[in-house]
N, C-alpha and C positions, 0 to 999 in steps of 0.2 A: 251857031247855037245847038243844031245837032251832033257837030263835033262835041261839044260841052258836053251833051248830053251821054252820048256816049263812052266819053272820057270816065264820066262820074257812075256810069254803070262798071266800067272795067277794072279801074283804080281804088282799091280799097283807100278808104278814110286813113288819115294819116293817125288818128286818134286810136282808130282800131287796130293799127299796127302794134303802136306802143304798150295797149295792154296787154296785148297777146304776148310781146315780147319781155312785157314786164311778170306775167303770169307764168310763163315759160323759165325764166329764172327763175322766181319762187321757188316752184316745185324742184328745181333743181338742187336750190341751196337747201331745201325741206329734205330731200333726201338725202344729200348729202349730212345734215345734221343728225337725221336719225341714224345713218351709217355711222358715223361720229359718235353719237350717243350711245349705239349699240358697243361699240369698240370700247370707250370709254369705261360702260359698265363692266364688261370682259373686263378690263385692266383693272378695275379697282378691285374685282373678286379674287384677280390673281395675285395683285397685291396684298392683300388680307392674309388669304392662302399662304403665297410666298414667304411673309413675314412671319406665320407661325410656322413653317418649314424651316427658316432659317433658325428659330430660336429652338427647335427641337433639334436640328443638327448639331446647334453650339451647345447645348447640353450634353449630348450624346458624346462628343468630342473631349468636353472635358470631364466626362466621366469614365473615359477611355483614358485619358493620358493622369488620371488621379490614380487607377488602377495600376496602372505603370509606374507610379511615383516620380513624376517628372516634375522640375525644379519649378518652382512659381514664375519665376522669370520665362523661360520656356513657355510654361502655359499659357501666359498674358500675351505674350507674342503670337504663339499659334491661334489663340483664342481671335484676336484681330485681324492676323492675316486670314480666317476663315471668314469672317464678318464680311471684310470688305471683299474678298473673293466671292461671297453667296450674294451681296448685293447688287455688284456688277453684272452680275449674272441675271439678278432680277429685272435689275434697269433695261437691260438688252432686249429679255423678253417681254416687258411690256413697251418698250419704244418698238417692237415688232409687231406687236397686236394691234397698237395705233396708227400703223401703218407706214412709218418712219424706216426707210433702211437703215439696218445695220453694220452695211457695208464698210460706209465712212467709220462707223465708231470701232468697229473691230480692227479696222487698220491703222489707227490713233495709237490702239491699245498694242497691237502687235509692234507697234515701230516703237513706242515709251519704254515695252519691256526689253527689245531688244537695245536699246540705248540704257538703258539702266542694269544690264545684265550685262554688257560688253565694260560698261565704267566701271562696275561692282563685281568683276567675277572671282578676284580672289577674296574679297568680303564675305560675299556669295559663298564661295565654299568651305570658306572658315564656319560661317556660321552652320551650315548643314553638317561640317563637323561636329560641331558644339552643340548639335541638336542629338546628333549620333552617339557621341559622350554622355549626355546627359541620359539618355533612352536605354543605352546597351549598361551604362558604370560599369568599365572596365577599372576605375579607381575611386574612390570619394574623397573626399578632403582630409588630409594628414596621412594619407598612403605616403609610402615612399616607392618612387617610381624611377625607373631607366625608360627614357623615348628621345628620340632623336638626336641620340650621344647624349643626353644629359642627364645627371642623376640628384635629384631631391624630392624635397615631402612637399606635396600638395595644398598649396594656401586656398584658390579659388579654382573654379572653374566657372568660366565667362561663356558669353554666344560668342565672340571671335578668338580670346585667346584662354590659354590656362596657365596658372601661374604657380611656379615650382621656384622653392629656398633650398639652395644646399647647405650642406654641412659647412662651407665656409663663410656662412649667410649672405650668397648673391641670388638676386632677384631675378629669375629667368622666364621670360613670356614665349610660351611656344603657341603657334596658329595652331588653329584645331583642325585645320584642312588636313595638312600632313600627320599631323599626330593622331587622328582619328583611322587613317588607312594604313600608319605604320605598326612596328612592333611595339609593344608597352611590356615590360618588364615590373610587375607589380611586385614588391617585398612585403607588403603590411596584410595581403589579399586572405592569405593563410593563419590559421592562430598559431600554426608550430612550423619550425623551421630546422632542416638539419646542418649541422656544422660539420664539414669536410677537413683533414688536415693532412697531409701527408709527409711524413719525414723517410729523410735517404740515410740508411745506415749500411756500413761497410762490412762485408761478408768477416765471419768470425765472431760476431758478438752472439751473445746468448739472446735468443729471442724470447725462450722464456721468460728471462730477466727483464726484458724489455717491456713485453706485454705485460708481466707483473706491475712494474713499477706504472704503465700508463693508466692501468684500472684503480690503481692508487689515487693519481691524480683526477682520474674523471670522478672516483665517488667524494673526491673532497669539495666537490664543486657541487653546491645544490640544487643551482638550477636546471642541472641535466637531469633530464628525465628517466625514470629507468624503463619506462615502455614507450616507444620503441626499445627494447636493451641496446645499449652503447655495442659497437661494434669495432675490434681492433683484430687487424690480420695485415700478413705480406700480400701485396695487391701487386707488386712488378718484381721482378729479378732482372738486375742489371749488368754491366759488365763490371763486375766488381763490388757491387752496392746492389743493395735490394731497396724498396719502398714499402713502408709499415704503414698505413692508414688507420687513422681514428674517423669512425663517423658518431657523432652523437647528434640527440634531438633536444630543442629547448622551445619556450616559446619565443616568439617574433619579435616581441617587444625584448627580450634578452640576447638577442642573437651577439650583438656587436659586443657588448662586455662579456658576456661569456667565451667568445669568439678569441679575444685580447687575453682573459686571464688563462684561459688553457695554454696558449700556447707560451704563454710566461712562467707558467709551472710547469710544463713541460721540460721546457729549457733549465729551469733550474734543475728538475729530479735527473736530468740528464747531466747535468755538471756535479750535481751530487755522488752519483753513482757511477762515473766515468765512462758514459756510453757517448759519442761524440760523432756528428755525422762527419763522413769524408769531407775535404775540401778539392776542389778540380783545380788545378797548376795547370797550363796551355806555356807549351815549352817550344821556343821558333830556334831551330838551328841555321847558324848564319856561318858560311864559308870565311875561312881566313883569307 
């Protein structure tokens, strides 16, 4: 009897223990709920502000690209790329505010980016080259260029490839990566071009007569410009011959036709006046 009384005084009632534990647990849950609620409110505010900032940044990028007169296809791709990048950054920030570790997310994104980069490194290089070509504009549609050992007119400037059409109607696809980092000769970029033709004449020919003949030929071709003035003169003295050079200016679109016409008319004029370029003969002595 005494033992029961003592035990009753010392050992708390099980009901009291349960109430106390539940009360403690409820307090912990309440504190967690309040803490999470505060984080949720902050995350919501950051989300709203972040959306506004992303929209402003996209407009800023769009205006920048518009001023640089970037092609619409590249603008659309860069806008999508920027939007995805900003959205991922905003997502990671919100997740971090909510208390979730972003290390795993960052590791997954890094691994995915590395795998994609390794698998598509050539295409990524070509894409970057295409963007640089469209931004810097070393040539435009219709220009005749020489690049990567190929000669043709530009038919299309794509994200990955630039398409050329050769004079004999062949289509060539040039990857933009090497194209953007290599040498490019643009024959159509300037409004005017100079035609240089060199003739080799033997010693003894009358230089004044030759120059008068060449001047008459030049004046007969209307596409040749008066300014800059045509040049006719001896440029090299060789062993038994000398080089006389013609330099005339024409519109870029007339270059090929005038070049052919000028050569033909000079040949005809030389033939009519009896002016001939000496031919070289190689003689090999053989022993009997």
